[in-house]
C-alpha positions as CSV (number, residue, x, y, z in Angstrom):
1,M,181.2,-14.4,-270.2
2,A,184.8,-13.1,-269.1
3,K,187.8,-13.5,-271.3
4,V,189.1,-17.0,-271.4
5,S,192.8,-15.6,-270.9
6,M,191.8,-14.0,-267.4
7,I,189.9,-17.1,-266.2
8,E,193.2,-19.1,-266.9
9,R,195.4,-16.4,-265.5
10,E,193.6,-16.8,-262.1
11,K,193.7,-20.7,-262.3
12,K,197.4,-20.5,-262.7
13,R,197.8,-17.5,-259.9
14,Q,195.7,-20.4,-257.5
15,K,197.9,-23.2,-258.3
16,L,201.4,-20.8,-257.4
17,V,199.6,-19.8,-254.4
18,D,198.9,-23.7,-253.2
19,Q,202.5,-24.4,-254.6
20,Y,204.3,-22.0,-252.4
21,A,201.8,-21.7,-249.4
22,A,204.0,-23.5,-247.0
23,R,207.4,-22.0,-248.2
24,R,205.7,-18.6,-247.8
25,A,204.4,-19.1,-244.3
26,A,207.8,-20.7,-243.1
27,L,209.7,-17.8,-244.1
28,K,206.9,-15.2,-242.7
29,E,207.2,-17.2,-239.3
30,Q,211.1,-17.2,-239.2
31,I,211.2,-13.5,-239.9
32,R,208.7,-12.7,-237.4
33,D,211.0,-14.5,-234.4
34,P,212.3,-11.9,-232.3
35,E,215.8,-13.8,-231.3
36,L,217.2,-13.0,-234.8
37,T,219.5,-9.8,-235.9
38,L,218.2,-7.7,-238.1
39,S,220.7,-8.8,-240.9
40,D,219.1,-12.3,-240.6
41,R,215.7,-11.1,-240.8
42,V,216.9,-9.0,-244.2
43,K,217.9,-12.0,-245.5
44,L,214.8,-14.0,-245.0
45,S,213.2,-11.1,-246.4
46,M,215.0,-11.1,-249.6
47,K,214.4,-14.9,-249.8
48,L,210.8,-14.3,-249.7
49,A,210.8,-11.6,-252.3
50,K,212.6,-13.7,-254.3
51,L,209.5,-16.3,-254.4
52,P,207.3,-15.4,-257.7
53,R,205.0,-12.3,-257.1
54,N,201.9,-14.3,-258.2
55,S,202.5,-17.0,-255.5
56,S,201.1,-14.6,-253.0
57,A,197.4,-15.1,-251.8
58,T,196.4,-11.2,-252.0
59,R,196.8,-11.5,-255.9
60,L,194.1,-13.8,-256.1
61,H,190.8,-12.1,-257.2
62,N,187.5,-14.1,-256.6
63,R,185.6,-15.2,-259.5
64,C,182.2,-16.5,-260.7
65,E,182.6,-20.3,-261.1
66,V,179.7,-20.2,-263.9
67,T,180.6,-16.8,-266.0
68,G,184.2,-15.6,-264.6
69,R,182.8,-12.3,-263.9
70,P,185.0,-10.4,-261.5
71,K,182.7,-8.3,-259.8
72,A,179.6,-8.5,-257.6
73,Y,180.7,-11.8,-256.3
74,Y,178.7,-13.6,-253.3
75,R,181.6,-15.8,-251.3
76,K,179.1,-18.0,-249.9
77,L,177.7,-19.4,-253.7
78,K,180.8,-18.6,-255.8
79,M,179.2,-16.8,-258.3
80,S,178.2,-13.4,-259.6
81,R,174.6,-11.8,-258.6
82,I,174.1,-12.2,-262.5
83,A,174.4,-15.9,-262.5
84,L,172.9,-16.2,-259.3
85,R,169.8,-14.3,-260.6
86,D,169.6,-16.5,-263.6
87,Y,169.9,-19.7,-261.6
88,A,167.1,-18.5,-258.9
89,S,164.7,-18.0,-261.7
90,V,165.0,-21.1,-263.3
91,G,164.7,-22.7,-259.7
92,Q,168.1,-24.5,-259.4
93,I,169.0,-22.9,-256.2
94,P,167.2,-24.5,-253.4
95,G,165.5,-22.5,-251.0
96,M,165.7,-19.0,-253.3
97,V,162.4,-17.6,-254.4
98,K,162.3,-15.0,-256.9
99,S,160.2,-12.0,-255.3
100,S,158.1,-9.7,-257.6
101,W,155.7,-6.9,-256.4
């Protein structure tokens, strides 16, 4: 089980990303406009830089929804390999059968 503080930090980041997504996208679109002068682009870039760092989507890290584990994460199932194995052994994942030889 991951530390509760790390899980809460990721939730906080996700909330910030959702909150600032439209603003960040609008500023990036304006910066890419070929009609703007260099000084205008710099001003827009400074506005983008003043937004909170944690509002950037690249700061997010995938975590297992069951245990909060940050590594060995399966995107399709949103869980780590360890939680996946536990759930599969109990038979809680439809269509998944534990193989042994």
